[in-house]
Structures are given as structure tokens and as C-alpha cells.
C-alpha positions as CSV (number, residue, x, y, z in Angstrom):
1,M,-9.9,-29.7,-6.9
2,T,-9.9,-26.0,-8.0
3,G,-11.3,-23.4,-5.7
4,R,-13.4,-20.4,-6.7
5,I,-14.5,-16.9,-5.5
6,H,-17.8,-16.8,-3.6
7,D,-19.7,-13.6,-2.7
8,A,-22.8,-12.5,-0.9
9,S,-25.0,-13.7,-3.7
10,T,-23.7,-17.3,-3.5
11,F,-22.5,-17.7,0.1
12,P,-25.4,-18.1,2.6
13,G,-23.2,-17.8,5.7
14,G,-22.9,-20.7,8.2
15,S,-19.9,-22.8,9.2
16,L,-16.7,-23.6,7.3
17,E,-13.7,-25.6,8.2
18,C,-10.1,-25.6,6.8
19,D,-6.5,-25.9,7.8
20,V,-5.7,-22.2,7.5
21,V,-8.0,-19.2,7.3
22,V,-6.5,-16.0,5.9
23,V,-8.1,-12.7,6.6
24,G,-7.5,-10.4,3.6
25,S,-6.6,-11.0,0.0
26,G,-4.0,-8.3,-0.8
27,A,-0.2,-8.4,-1.0
28,G,0.1,-10.4,2.3
29,G,-3.0,-12.5,2.4
30,A,-3.0,-13.7,-1.2
31,V,0.6,-14.7,-1.1
32,A,0.2,-16.6,2.2
33,A,-2.9,-18.3,0.7
34,A,-1.1,-19.4,-2.5
35,E,2.0,-20.7,-0.7
36,L,0.0,-22.7,1.8
37,A,-2.4,-24.1,-0.8
38,E,0.5,-25.1,-3.0
39,S,1.9,-26.9,0.0
40,G,-1.3,-29.0,0.3
41,F,-3.2,-27.2,3.0
42,S,-6.9,-26.4,2.7
43,V,-7.1,-22.7,2.7
44,T,-10.0,-20.3,3.1
45,V,-9.6,-16.6,2.3
46,M,-12.0,-14.1,3.9
47,E,-12.2,-10.7,2.1
48,E,-14.3,-7.9,3.4
49,G,-14.5,-6.2,0.0
50,P,-16.4,-7.2,-3.2
51,H,-15.1,-9.2,-6.1
52,R,-14.6,-6.9,-9.1
53,P,-13.1,-8.8,-12.0
54,T,-10.8,-7.2,-14.6
55,E,-13.6,-6.9,-17.2
56,S,-15.6,-4.7,-14.8
57,F,-13.0,-1.9,-14.6
58,T,-14.0,1.2,-16.6
59,D,-12.8,4.7,-17.2
60,D,-15.3,6.1,-14.7
61,D,-12.9,7.3,-12.0
62,L,-15.6,8.0,-9.4
63,A,-17.3,4.6,-9.9
64,M,-14.0,2.8,-9.6
65,V,-13.0,4.6,-6.4
66,R,-16.4,3.7,-4.9
67,A,-16.1,0.1,-6.0
68,L,-12.4,-0.6,-5.1
69,Y,-11.5,1.7,-2.2
70,R,-12.5,1.7,1.5
71,D,-14.9,4.5,2.2
72,G,-14.7,5.7,-1.3
73,G,-11.1,6.7,-0.8
74,V,-12.1,9.5,1.6
75,T,-10.0,8.6,4.6
76,S,-7.3,10.4,6.6
77,T,-5.3,10.2,9.8
78,L,-6.1,12.4,12.8
79,G,-3.2,14.7,13.6
80,R,-1.1,17.7,12.6
81,P,-1.8,17.9,9.7
82,P,-4.3,15.2,8.7
83,I,-2.9,12.9,6.0
84,A,-5.1,11.5,3.3
85,Y,-4.6,7.8,2.8
86,N,-6.1,5.0,0.7
87,E,-6.9,1.4,1.3
88,G,-8.0,-1.0,-1.3
89,R,-11.2,-2.9,-0.2
90,C,-11.9,-5.6,-2.8
91,V,-10.7,-9.0,-3.8
92,G,-7.0,-8.4,-4.3
93,G,-6.9,-5.5,-1.8
94,S,-4.6,-2.6,-2.3
95,T,-2.7,-4.4,-5.1
96,V,-5.7,-3.7,-7.3
97,V,-5.3,0.0,-6.9
98,N,-1.6,0.5,-6.5
99,G,1.0,1.4,-9.2
100,G,2.5,-2.1,-9.2
101,M,5.9,-1.0,-8.1
102,A,8.1,-3.9,-7.0
103,W,11.3,-3.0,-5.0
104,R,13.2,-5.2,-2.6
105,T,13.7,-4.0,0.9
106,P,16.8,-1.8,1.0
107,E,19.8,-3.4,2.8
108,R,20.1,-0.4,5.1
109,V,16.6,-1.1,6.3
110,L,17.3,-4.8,6.9
111,D,20.5,-3.8,8.7
112,R,18.4,-1.6,11.0
113,W,15.9,-4.4,11.7
114,R,18.8,-6.7,12.6
115,R,20.4,-4.2,14.9
116,H,17.4,-2.6,16.6
117,D,14.8,-5.4,16.4
118,D,16.7,-8.5,17.4
119,M,16.4,-10.2,14.0
120,P,19.9,-11.6,13.1
121,D,18.6,-13.6,10.1
122,M,17.0,-10.6,8.4
123,T,19.5,-10.3,5.6
124,A,19.4,-9.9,1.9
125,A,20.8,-13.3,1.4
126,T,18.2,-14.9,3.7
127,L,15.4,-13.1,1.8
128,E,16.8,-13.7,-1.6
129,P,14.8,-16.9,-2.4
130,W,11.6,-15.2,-1.4
131,F,12.3,-12.1,-3.4
132,Q,13.2,-14.2,-6.5
133,R,10.1,-16.2,-6.2
134,V,7.8,-13.1,-5.8
135,E,9.5,-11.4,-8.8
136,R,9.1,-14.5,-10.9
137,L,5.4,-15.0,-10.1
138,L,4.7,-11.3,-10.7
139,S,6.8,-11.0,-13.9
140,V,8.6,-8.0,-12.4
141,A,10.2,-5.9,-15.1
142,T,10.9,-2.4,-16.3
143,Q,8.5,-0.8,-18.9
144,D,8.5,-1.4,-22.6
145,A,9.7,1.8,-24.3
146,G,6.4,2.3,-26.2
147,S,4.4,2.5,-22.9
148,I,6.2,5.5,-21.5
149,G,4.5,8.9,-21.8
150,Q,5.7,12.4,-22.3
151,D,5.3,13.3,-18.6
152,Q,7.8,10.6,-17.7
153,H,10.3,11.7,-20.3
154,L,10.1,15.3,-19.1
155,F,10.6,14.1,-15.5
156,R,13.7,12.1,-16.5
157,R,15.0,15.0,-18.5
158,G,14.8,17.4,-15.6
159,A,16.6,15.0,-13.3
160,E,19.4,14.4,-15.8
161,R,19.9,18.1,-16.4
162,L,20.5,18.4,-12.7
163,G,22.8,15.5,-12.6
164,W,20.6,13.4,-10.4
165,R,20.4,9.6,-10.4
166,V,17.4,8.2,-12.2
167,V,16.4,4.5,-12.3
168,D,13.9,2.6,-14.4
169,N,10.9,1.7,-12.2
170,R,10.4,-2.0,-11.5
171,R,6.8,-3.0,-11.8
172,A,4.7,-6.2,-11.5
173,Q,3.4,-6.1,-15.1
174,V,3.3,-8.1,-18.3
175,H,3.9,-5.8,-21.2
176,C,1.9,-3.0,-19.8
177,A,0.4,-0.9,-22.6
178,G,0.6,2.4,-20.6
179,C,-3.1,3.2,-20.3
180,N,-2.5,4.9,-16.9
181,R,-5.4,3.3,-15.1
182,C,-3.4,1.5,-12.4
183,V,-5.0,3.1,-9.4
184,F,-8.5,2.6,-10.7
185,G,-8.1,-1.1,-11.6
186,C,-6.0,-2.3,-14.5
187,P,-8.5,-2.9,-17.3
188,T,-6.1,-5.1,-19.4
189,G,-4.9,-7.4,-16.6
190,A,-1.3,-6.4,-17.5
191,K,-0.6,-5.2,-13.9
192,Q,-0.1,-8.3,-11.8
193,S,-2.2,-7.5,-8.8
194,T,-3.0,-10.5,-6.6
195,L,-6.4,-10.5,-8.3
196,V,-4.8,-11.9,-11.5
197,S,-1.7,-13.5,-10.1
198,Y,-1.5,-15.0,-6.6
199,L,-5.2,-15.6,-6.0
200,P,-5.7,-17.6,-9.2
201,R,-2.7,-19.6,-8.2
202,A,-4.1,-20.2,-4.8
203,M,-7.4,-21.3,-6.2
204,A,-5.7,-23.6,-8.7
205,F,-4.4,-25.5,-5.6
206,G,-7.8,-25.6,-4.0
207,A,-8.1,-22.4,-2.0
208,E,-11.6,-20.9,-1.6
209,V,-12.0,-17.1,-1.6
210,Y,-15.0,-15.5,0.1
211,A,-15.8,-11.9,-0.9
212,D,-18.2,-9.6,1.0
213,C,-17.2,-11.3,4.3
214,R,-16.2,-9.0,7.1
215,V,-14.2,-10.7,9.9
216,D,-15.3,-9.3,13.3
217,R,-13.1,-11.3,15.5
218,I,-10.6,-14.1,15.9
219,T,-11.8,-17.0,18.1
220,F,-9.5,-18.5,20.7
221,K,-9.3,-21.6,22.9
222,G,-7.1,-20.4,25.7
223,K,-4.3,-18.6,23.9
224,R,-4.7,-20.7,20.7
225,A,-6.4,-19.1,17.7
226,I,-9.0,-21.6,16.3
227,G,-10.8,-19.6,13.7
228,V,-12.7,-16.4,12.9
229,R,-16.3,-15.1,13.1
230,G,-18.0,-12.4,11.1
231,K,-20.8,-11.3,8.9
232,V,-21.6,-11.5,5.2
233,L,-22.1,-8.0,3.8
234,G,-25.4,-7.9,1.9
235,D,-27.2,-5.0,0.2
236,R,-25.2,-1.8,0.3
237,G,-22.6,-3.4,2.5
238,R,-25.0,-4.0,5.4
239,P,-24.0,-6.9,7.7
240,S,-26.5,-9.8,7.2
241,K,-25.8,-13.5,7.6
242,A,-23.2,-14.7,10.2
243,F,-20.4,-17.0,9.3
244,A,-17.8,-19.0,11.3
245,V,-14.6,-20.5,10.0
246,D,-12.8,-23.1,12.2
247,A,-9.2,-23.6,11.4
248,A,-5.9,-25.0,12.7
249,A,-4.2,-21.6,12.0
250,V,-5.3,-18.0,11.5
251,V,-3.3,-15.6,9.3
252,V,-4.3,-12.0,9.6
253,A,-3.4,-9.9,6.6
254,A,-5.9,-7.0,6.8
255,G,-3.3,-4.2,6.6
256,A,-1.7,-1.8,9.0
257,I,-4.9,0.0,9.9
258,Q,-7.4,-2.9,10.1
259,T,-5.1,-5.7,11.5
260,P,-4.5,-4.0,15.0
261,A,-8.2,-3.3,15.3
262,L,-9.1,-6.9,14.6
263,L,-6.5,-8.1,17.1
264,T,-7.9,-5.7,19.7
265,R,-11.6,-6.6,19.0
266,S,-10.7,-10.2,19.4
267,G,-9.5,-9.6,23.0
268,F,-5.8,-10.2,22.2
269,R,-3.4,-8.2,24.3
270,S,0.2,-8.3,23.4
271,P,2.7,-8.6,26.2
272,S,4.6,-5.7,24.6
273,G,1.6,-3.4,24.8
274,R,2.5,-2.4,21.3
275,T,-0.5,-3.5,19.3
276,G,-1.5,-0.5,17.1
277,H,1.7,1.4,17.9
278,G,4.4,2.4,15.5
279,L,2.3,3.5,12.6
280,T,4.4,4.9,9.8
281,V,3.1,6.3,6.5
282,H,5.8,7.5,4.1
283,P,4.2,10.9,4.0
284,G,4.0,12.2,0.5
285,A,3.2,15.5,-1.2
286,Q,2.1,16.5,-4.7
287,V,3.9,19.1,-6.9
288,T,2.4,20.2,-10.2
289,G,4.4,21.7,-13.0
290,V,2.8,23.6,-15.9
291,F,4.6,23.6,-19.3
292,D,4.3,25.7,-22.4
293,R,3.1,22.8,-24.6
294,P,0.8,19.9,-24.3
295,V,2.1,16.9,-22.3
296,E,-1.0,14.8,-22.1
297,G,0.3,13.0,-19.0
298,W,-2.6,10.5,-19.0
299,K,-1.0,8.8,-22.0
300,G,1.6,6.3,-20.9
301,V,2.5,4.3,-17.8
302,H,1.6,5.4,-14.3
303,Q,5.2,5.7,-13.2
304,A,8.2,4.7,-15.4
305,Y,11.1,6.3,-13.5
306,Q,12.2,7.2,-10.0
307,V,14.8,9.7,-8.8
308,R,17.1,7.9,-6.3
309,E,19.6,10.8,-5.9
310,F,18.4,11.3,-2.3
311,D,18.2,7.7,-1.1
312,E,20.4,8.3,1.8
313,D,18.0,11.0,3.0
314,G,15.1,8.6,2.7
315,V,13.5,10.5,-0.2
316,I,12.2,9.3,-3.6
317,L,10.8,11.4,-6.4
318,A,8.5,10.2,-9.2
319,A,6.0,11.6,-11.8
320,V,2.5,10.2,-11.3
321,N,-0.3,11.5,-13.5
322,I,-3.6,12.0,-11.7
323,P,-7.1,12.8,-13.0
324,P,-8.3,16.4,-13.4
325,A,-10.6,16.3,-10.3
326,L,-7.7,15.4,-8.0
327,V,-5.5,18.0,-9.6
328,A,-8.2,20.7,-9.1
329,R,-8.6,19.7,-5.5
330,S,-4.9,20.3,-4.9
331,L,-4.8,23.7,-6.4
332,P,-5.1,26.8,-4.1
333,F,-7.9,28.4,-6.1
334,D,-11.7,28.3,-6.6
335,G,-14.2,29.7,-9.0
336,D,-13.0,31.3,-12.2
337,R,-9.4,31.3,-11.1
338,L,-9.5,27.5,-10.6
339,G,-11.2,27.1,-14.0
340,G,-8.4,29.2,-15.6
341,A,-5.7,27.1,-14.0
342,M,-7.4,23.9,-15.1
343,D,-7.4,25.1,-18.7
344,D,-3.7,24.1,-18.6
345,Y,-4.4,20.5,-17.5
346,S,-3.1,19.0,-20.7
347,A,0.2,20.8,-20.2
348,M,0.7,19.7,-16.6
349,V,3.1,17.2,-15.1
350,T,2.0,16.0,-11.6
351,A,4.7,14.4,-9.5
352,G,5.2,13.4,-5.9
353,V,7.7,12.8,-3.1
354,L,7.9,9.8,-0.9
355,V,9.7,10.4,2.5
356,E,10.8,7.7,4.9
357,D,9.4,9.1,8.0
358,T,11.0,9.4,11.4
359,S,7.7,10.3,12.9
360,S,5.3,7.5,14.0
361,G,1.7,7.3,15.1
362,R,-0.8,4.9,16.5
363,V,-4.0,3.1,15.5
364,R,-6.5,3.2,18.4
365,T,-9.6,1.0,18.3
366,V,-12.7,2.9,19.2
367,G,-16.0,1.1,19.3
368,G,-14.3,-1.7,17.4
369,S,-13.2,0.6,14.5
370,P,-9.7,1.8,13.9
371,V,-8.8,5.4,14.3
372,P,-5.3,6.2,12.9
373,M,-3.5,9.0,14.7
374,Y,-0.3,10.5,13.3
375,R,1.6,13.8,13.9
376,I,4.4,15.1,11.7
377,T,7.5,16.1,13.6
378,D,9.3,19.4,13.0
379,R,12.2,17.3,11.6
380,D,10.0,15.6,9.0
381,T,8.4,18.9,8.1
382,V,11.8,20.1,7.1
383,R,12.6,16.9,5.2
384,I,9.3,17.0,3.3
385,T,9.7,20.6,2.4
386,T,13.2,20.0,1.2
387,A,12.0,17.1,-1.0
388,V,9.2,19.3,-2.4
389,Q,11.9,21.9,-3.3
390,H,13.9,19.3,-5.1
391,L,10.9,18.2,-7.1
392,G,10.2,21.8,-8.0
393,E,13.8,22.3,-9.1
394,L,13.4,19.2,-11.3
395,L,10.3,20.4,-13.0
396,F,11.8,23.8,-13.7
397,A,14.9,22.1,-15.1
398,A,12.5,20.1,-17.4
399,G,11.0,23.3,-18.7
400,A,8.1,24.1,-16.5
401,R,7.0,27.8,-16.4
402,H,5.0,27.5,-13.2
403,V,4.9,25.1,-10.3
404,Y,2.1,24.6,-7.7
405,L,3.2,23.4,-4.3
406,P,1.5,21.5,-1.5
407,F,1.5,24.5,0.9
408,P,0.3,28.1,0.7
409,T,2.4,30.6,-1.3
410,P,1.7,34.3,-2.0
411,D,0.8,33.7,-5.6
412,G,-0.5,30.2,-5.5
413,G,2.8,28.8,-6.7
414,V,6.2,29.9,-7.9
415,A,7.4,30.9,-11.4
416,D,11.1,30.1,-11.1
417,V,13.7,28.4,-8.9
418,D,14.8,31.6,-7.1
419,A,11.2,32.1,-5.9
420,L,11.1,28.5,-4.8
421,R,14.2,28.8,-2.8
422,R,13.1,32.0,-1.1
423,L,9.9,30.5,0.4
424,P,9.8,30.2,4.2
425,L,9.5,26.9,5.9
426,P,5.7,26.1,6.1
427,R,4.1,25.1,9.3
428,P,3.2,21.4,9.7
429,V,-0.5,22.3,9.6
430,D,0.0,24.0,6.3
431,L,1.3,20.9,4.5
432,E,-1.1,19.0,2.3
433,L,0.0,15.4,2.6
434,L,-1.1,12.0,1.4
435,T,0.0,8.4,1.5
436,V,-0.7,5.0,0.1
437,H,1.9,3.3,2.3
438,L,0.7,2.3,5.7
439,M,3.1,0.3,7.9
440,G,3.8,-0.8,11.4
441,T,1.2,-1.4,14.2
442,A,2.0,-5.1,14.8
443,A,5.8,-5.0,14.5
444,M,7.9,-8.1,14.3
445,G,11.1,-8.7,16.2
446,G,12.9,-10.9,18.6
447,D,11.8,-9.4,21.8
448,P,8.2,-10.1,23.0
449,T,8.4,-7.2,25.4
450,R,8.9,-4.8,22.4
451,H,7.3,-6.5,19.5
452,V,3.9,-7.9,18.6
453,C,5.1,-10.7,16.3
454,D,8.3,-12.8,16.1
455,P,10.7,-12.5,13.1
456,R,8.5,-14.9,11.0
457,G,5.2,-13.4,11.7
458,R,4.0,-15.6,14.6
459,V,2.1,-13.5,17.2
460,W,3.9,-13.5,20.5
461,D,2.0,-15.0,23.4
462,A,-0.6,-16.6,21.0
463,A,-0.5,-20.0,19.3
464,S,-1.5,-20.6,15.7
465,L,-1.9,-16.9,15.0
466,Y,0.2,-15.1,12.4
467,V,0.3,-11.6,10.8
468,A,1.3,-11.3,7.2
469,D,1.0,-7.7,6.0
470,A,2.8,-4.3,6.3
471,S,1.8,-4.0,10.0
472,V,4.8,-6.3,10.8
473,F,7.4,-3.7,9.6
474,P,9.3,-2.5,12.6
475,S,10.0,0.7,10.8
476,P,9.3,2.2,7.3
477,V,11.1,0.6,4.3
478,G,11.7,3.8,2.4
479,V,10.5,2.3,-0.9
480,N,7.2,1.0,-2.3
481,P,6.4,-1.7,0.2
482,M,4.5,-4.4,-1.9
483,E,7.4,-6.7,-2.6
484,T,8.6,-6.5,1.0
485,I,5.1,-7.5,2.2
486,M,5.1,-10.4,-0.3
487,A,8.5,-11.7,0.6
488,L,7.8,-11.6,4.3
489,S,4.4,-13.2,3.8
490,S,6.1,-16.0,1.9
491,C,8.4,-16.6,4.8
492,T,5.5,-16.5,7.3
493,A,3.6,-19.1,5.2
494,S,6.6,-21.4,5.5
495,A,6.5,-20.9,9.3
496,V,2.8,-21.8,9.3
497,A,3.5,-24.9,7.3
498,E,6.3,-25.9,9.6
499,D,4.2,-25.3,12.7
500,L,1.2,-27.3,11.4
501,G,3.5,-30.2,10.3
502,G,1.4,-31.0,7.3
503,P,-2.3,-30.8,6.1
504,R,-4.9,-32.3,8.4
């Protein structure tokens, strides 16, 4: 029997029963749901956000942000400095609003997890079947040549002129046409978010998906998880009808911010005392180069290449076009001067750095809601600034005549490489940082006194309770995390199936 997507207009609340209830429908939750449904288990997916089908995605950026992002995308950590972050809040989760990048966990990261986190089986060979399966089901591939825009070609040219290693980006996409709408919902369905990949697969095997359903707590019988309770979100997202789902197993896949808050609201206390700790974010920063001729960066794929020259330093560089309003917000001007700078929008290349952080923060739960707290260390301030300088050098090598940076400069930017290199190190509070990669907070590992989950996602000191999202990362992965989440979620789903011993 094929499942379907329910929402507040069709689900009156009340009681449901299944083998496995999954909280969240993004990279972790949808994969767990599909794997378990295919194994014959009855699966119910509870998603807080609305269902927005592909045909509803438009070119109205503001409307899409309001429809697909938590809190309209206006969220940030508390700390020095605050870091803007985004969470998808819709059926398909953050996979609906990410760039679709699909990279395996680097072996150096797996080695770290083996050595520091008591996970001897965390090897590339062990994960190979899961990576292969994810890549096959997501049609992971590099871009067709005709979908690559001028901003990406300039980015690659600058890197090659400097002799830096450039790689073709690997993305979950089927012949993407390069409309550059990835982060606002792919209007063609080419990007293989879980909305168009894993969730339809899960429903084909009978899984039921409930949108507009906020899970408030996990229910326990002793230390055994036996279901979830929450509210259907009615008009304007207001809680209305109550629901209860009774299940033999609970899989939490709400993300690194929401998962620790749900565990804490539910009364769970890890013997490690580490629930909510270890938040890492891959702090990123935007650099904008202005060229002497039109680039029209909005034409072509979101991200076709990555510079991997600085892998060993935990740094990745990429060009990522963003809309005019977001560029304007990042520039150090206002009034007529801002208007003058934005006259060059069609000649701009916007690019960013991803830094594998050595800092870490914490998600506290205050009044039932998560409050992420994160403070950049002096060491990471230096690493981020160095990465920004590399990106500035690349843009100048590609032909930029002016570069805007994510921290104050005397003239609002720099006009050449020498000026870039003369800049003093900014203070941490002066950095303008952002991220879409939130990790940690319910780390997996072999020691229940140091970790929240075991190496297959089982929550220590709880029965029938699992976590399958980026919160299980013991440390940052240094690359786009989607494929790591999916591979680990596949492994966790197999653990659930083994523990249940078969459908009820």
C-alpha cells in the first residue's frame, strides 16, 4: 500500500501507531524512513514544516525563504561574533534549500573518529556500501557543461592561474539546467532533495508523512522510547490539535539544533552529560569580486567547482551566486553609496570559504527552545582570515578590479592583492560569518561517558531511541555534510531493523 503526505488540512490529530516513528524529513530522517519502509516496517514521518511541492517553487526569493526556512532564515548563534545560520523547515528539510553537494566523509575525518571516539569500524571500506547506495539513489554526478555559468568559469580560471587544485563539484542532480534556484527550492526537480528522492521512495513502500506536525516530546516507558507527542500546526503555524504516535522505535532526525532540544524537553539525560555540547558550524564568509564586464552570475549552476588546494588546512573555496538583496546586506555601505556599488551587481562574482572549525559551542534548551551558543577562537579567526585572503587572491587572479571583504576595511574593500595582504588581522567581533552546516550536539562514539549515541546511532542509556542527523558527528567533517548524514542514517536504519528483529 502506497503512503502519502498529510498536512494540517487533512490530519485531524489523534492517535497513530507504527513500527518506527521518524522525527524530521531531511537528509537523515527521509533516508531512515525509506530504508526501514523498504525493509517492511510500518513507518510514520513527523515533519514540523509545511509540504511545499516542486510546482509551488517560484522566483520570489522572499516568499520562498518564508515558506521553506525556519524563522524566515533570520537565525543566528549567540557569541563572538554571532553567526547567521539557516535551517530548512519543510517536507524534505534542509535538502530542499541546500546546494545539493554530495561528498563522502574524508578519510582523515574517519581516522580521527576511530582514534578519538572509540569507533574502530568507522572506515571508508565499512561505509562504502552506504556511500554507493546514497550516490546511486541521488544520481550524484558532476555538472553538464551547458549548465555552468560565467561566474564559475572565472572562479576556476583564477584558481588555475595561481596553480591551485580545482575539482568538479559532485551534486545530487539529474541533468541540472543551471537555473541557480537551489537554495530557494529547485523549480525543475533536477536537484535530488529528499522531497523528490527518498521520501517518494519511502512512501512507495508504505511510509506515511505528516507535515505541519511539531513533535514536543518523546514518550518513554522506563528507559524505553515508545513514541512521540506533539501538536498539529494550524493557521499561521499556531499549535492546535494534539497528536500521539505510539511506536516500537523512535528515530530523531531534527538536526543539530532541534535534536538536543527535543531530547532535553523529553526528560532524557545522557550519562555523558554531553547532550547539546560539541556544536560545530563550518564557519563561512562571503567575498565579492567586481569585474570590468558583465558576469551575470545568476545564470548557471549554484556551484560547479571547489578549490581543494587547502584541504589539509580544513579550507574549501567555492563561488556561489546570491541574490542582490543578500549582496547589498553584506556590503559596508548605505544610501547612495550602496546604490552605486549595487549598480555593478551584474559584474559581481560572489564566493565563499568553508572552514573546518576547531572551535565548538553548545545548544542550550531554554523554555523548551534551543539557543545555540558559539564563540570563535583566536586560532580560527586567523584561519578564516587567511581563507578570505586566499579567496581575494583568486578573484584578483581571475580579473577582478575590486574585492569586498567580510570585515571592515578603510575603503570598504581592496583594489589589489598588495592592499589585501597589508590588511591587519580583524578582531573576531568584526567578522561577518554565516553557515549552513550545523553539526555535533549528540555525538556518537564508543564511550557512554563521553558520547550521547553509540557508533550506529543508538542513544546510550535508552532503549529503542536513535539519532540520525548531523548532530551525531563527533567533530566537523570539513566538507558539505549531506552525504555523510545520509550514509550514517542508512547504517542507523539497519541497526533499528536488527534491533526490532522484523516488522510487528
